[in-house]
C-alpha positions in Angstrom: 29.5 -142.3 22.3 26.2 -144.3 22.4 25.9 -146.3 25.6 23.1 -148.9 26.2 22.4 -150.7 29.4 20.5 -154.0 29.0 18.3 -155.0 31.9 16.6 -158.3 31.6 13.3 -158.7 33.4 11.0 -161.3 34.6 8.5 -160.3 37.4 10.5 -157.2 38.3 7.6 -154.7 38.9 9.0 -154.0 42.4 12.3 -152.8 40.9 12.0 -151.8 37.3 11.0 -148.1 37.9 13.5 -147.4 40.6 16.4 -149.1 38.8 15.6 -147.2 35.5 15.5 -143.8 37.3 18.8 -144.6 39.1 20.6 -145.6 35.9 19.4 -142.5 33.9 20.6 -140.1 36.7 24.1 -141.4 36.5 25.2 -140.4 32.9 23.4 -138.2 30.3 24.3 -140.4 27.5 23.1 -143.6 29.0 20.1 -145.4 27.5 18.2 -148.4 28.8 16.9 -151.5 27.0 14.6 -153.5 29.2 14.2 -157.0 27.8 11.0 -158.4 29.4 10.1 -162.2 29.2 6.3 -161.6 29.2 6.2 -160.9 33.0 2.8 -161.7 34.4 3.2 -159.0 37.1 3.0 -156.1 34.6 6.7 -155.1 34.4 6.4 -154.4 30.7 3.4 -152.0 31.3 5.4 -150.0 33.8 8.2 -149.6 31.3 5.7 -148.4 28.6 4.4 -145.9 31.2 8.0 -144.5 31.6 8.5 -144.3 27.8 5.8 -141.6 27.7 8.1 -139.2 29.4 11.6 -140.7 28.9 13.0 -141.2 25.4 16.1 -142.9 26.7 14.1 -146.0 27.8 13.4 -148.8 25.3 11.6 -152.0 25.6 11.9 -155.3 24.0 9.0 -157.7 24.8 9.5 -161.4 24.3 6.8 -164.1 24.2 7.6 -165.9 27.3 10.3 -166.9 29.8 13.1 -167.7 27.4 16.0 -167.2 29.8 18.8 -164.7 30.7 21.3 -165.5 28.0 19.0 -165.2 25.1 17.6 -161.9 26.6 21.2 -160.5 26.7 22.0 -161.8 23.1 18.9 -160.1 21.7 19.8 -156.9 23.5 23.3 -157.2 22.0 21.9 -157.6 18.6 19.7 -154.6 19.2 22.8 -152.6 20.1 24.7 -153.8 17.0 21.8 -153.0 14.6 21.5 -149.5 16.1 25.2 -148.7 16.1 25.8 -148.3 19.9 29.4 -148.2 21.0 29.1 -149.6 24.4 26.7 -152.0 25.9 26.3 -153.0 29.6 24.8 -156.0 31.3 23.0 -155.1 34.5 20.5 -156.8 36.9 17.2 -155.2 37.7 17.3 -155.8 41.4 20.0 -153.3 42.6 22.5 -156.0 43.2 24.5 -154.0 40.7 25.0 -150.5 41.9 24.2 -147.9 39.0 26.7 -145.5 40.7 29.5 -147.9 39.5 28.8 -147.0 35.9 31.4 -144.2 35.6 34.1 -146.6 36.8 33.2 -149.0 34.0 33.3 -146.1 31.5 36.7 -145.1 32.6 38.1 -148.6 32.5 36.7 -149.3 29.0 38.8 -146.5 27.6 41.7 -149.0 27.5 39.8 -152.3 27.2 37.3 -154.2 25.1 35.5 -155.8 28.1 35.1 -154.6 31.6 34.0 -157.0 34.2 32.7 -156.1 37.6 34.4 -158.4 40.0 33.2 -159.6 43.4 36.4 -161.4 44.1 39.2 -159.2 42.7 40.0 -157.6 46.2 38.8 -160.4 48.4 35.1 -161.2 48.8 32.8 -158.2 48.3 29.3 -159.7 48.6 26.6 -158.5 51.0 23.6 -160.5 52.3 24.4 -163.8 50.6 24.1 -167.0 52.9 27.4 -168.7 53.5 26.4 -171.7 51.2 25.7 -169.6 48.3 28.8 -167.5 48.8 30.9 -170.6 48.9 29.3 -172.0 45.8 30.1 -168.9 43.8 33.6 -168.6 45.0 34.4 -172.2 44.3 32.6 -172.0 40.9 34.9 -169.3 39.8 38.0 -171.1 41.0 36.7 -174.3 39.1 36.0 -172.2 36.0 39.5 -170.5 36.1 41.2 -173.9 36.5 39.3 -175.7 33.6 39.2 -172.8 31.1 42.6 -171.2 32.0 40.9 -167.8 31.7 42.8 -165.3 33.9 39.7 -163.9 35.4 38.7 -163.8 39.1 34.9 -163.5 38.6 33.8 -165.3 35.5 30.3 -165.8 36.6 29.4 -162.1 37.5 26.7 -160.2 35.6 27.8 -156.6 35.7 29.8 -155.9 32.6 30.6 -153.5 29.8 31.5 -154.6 26.2 32.6 -152.5 23.3 30.1 -153.5 20.6 33.0 -154.2 18.3 33.8 -157.3 20.2 30.2 -158.5 20.2 30.2 -158.1 16.3 32.8 -161.0 16.2 30.5 -163.4 18.1 27.7 -165.5 16.6 25.2 -164.4 19.2 22.3 -166.3 17.6 24.2 -169.6 18.5 24.5 -168.9 22.1 21.7 -170.7 24.2 23.3 -170.8 27.7 21.8 -169.1 30.7 22.7 -167.8 34.1 26.3 -168.6 35.2 27.0 -170.5 32.1 26.1 -167.5 29.8 28.5 -165.3 31.7 31.3 -167.8 31.5 30.6 -168.4 27.8 30.7 -164.8 26.8 33.9 -164.1 28.8 35.4 -167.2 27.1 34.6 -166.2 23.6 35.8 -162.6 24.1 39.0 -163.9 25.7 39.8 -166.4 22.8 39.3 -163.5 20.4 42.1 -161.6 22.0 39.8 -159.1 23.7 41.5 -156.8 26.4 39.6 -157.8 29.4 39.9 -155.7 32.6 38.3 -156.5 36.0 37.3 -153.8 38.4 36.2 -154.4 41.9 32.4 -153.9 42.8 30.4 -154.7 45.9 27.5 -157.1 45.1 24.5 -156.7 47.3 21.8 -159.4 47.2 18.4 -158.4 46.1 15.9 -156.9 48.7 12.8 -157.2 46.5 11.6 -160.0 44.2 12.8 -163.6 43.9 16.1 -164.9 42.9 16.3 -166.9 39.5 19.1 -169.2 40.8 18.4 -173.0 40.3 20.2 -176.3 40.3 19.8 -176.5 36.6 21.8 -173.2 36.2 24.6 -174.5 38.4 24.6 -177.9 36.5 24.8 -176.1 33.1 27.8 -174.0 34.1 29.7 -177.1 35.5 29.3 -178.8 32.1 29.9 -175.8 29.9 33.4 -175.1 31.1 34.5 -178.4 29.8 32.7 -178.0 26.6 34.5 -174.6 26.0 37.9 -176.1 27.0 37.6 -178.9 24.4 36.1 -176.8 21.7 39.0 -174.3 22.0 41.5 -177.2 21.6 40.0 -178.3 18.4 38.6 -175.1 16.9 39.8 -171.7 15.9 38.4 -168.3 17.0 38.1 -165.2 15.0 40.4 -162.7 16.8 40.1 -159.0 17.0 42.5 -156.9 14.8 45.4 -155.3 16.6 44.7 -151.9 17.8 46.3 -149.2 20.0 45.1 -148.5 23.5 43.1 -145.3 23.9 44.2 -142.6 26.3 
């Protein structure tokens, strides 16, 4: 089983070494792909330094700040081309706890996509101001209502995919970012008949670095859900072939 964890970075020099060490300690088969958007703080240089002693660390450098969604899509294509079996999304700032990785690996045995959910068993978010927490919670209620996806946390970014489901998606055609990207990927997997499982996680807001959240990201997501809803009414999705659950 080849497992790749994609960590997009932009100015994450305060976190990248620590998150890399923490992830590699969790599982001996896990590899990491850092997708860096030409961080001016030297994030990529730190990754190259780690590569001198750790063969499980990989780096994809991009020309500029091109966005979270395209960073993940390039990482997915990297995983497909190199025949990985599973691929994770994970933030660099420890808001996603690496110690949760074994839970994802257990859940993916009988799923195509595993979502780390902040809202499956109540509200499991630490250090967010109430305004942002309410925004996130209502955004997920809104997304669920518009798209009809049976998902409690459609905007979360801690996920595990079987690479087989990613092969069915035209990743080069995805240009959304932030919340919108997470919603779009969930929706495309769901419309293809993927078995989607949510597991509860605790989300802890970053302690180092600067959040990438903006009004544009929120607005993009608000519009995208309607675009997805209407496109699903008039289009057809390529569905996964039937398969037996693994045990």
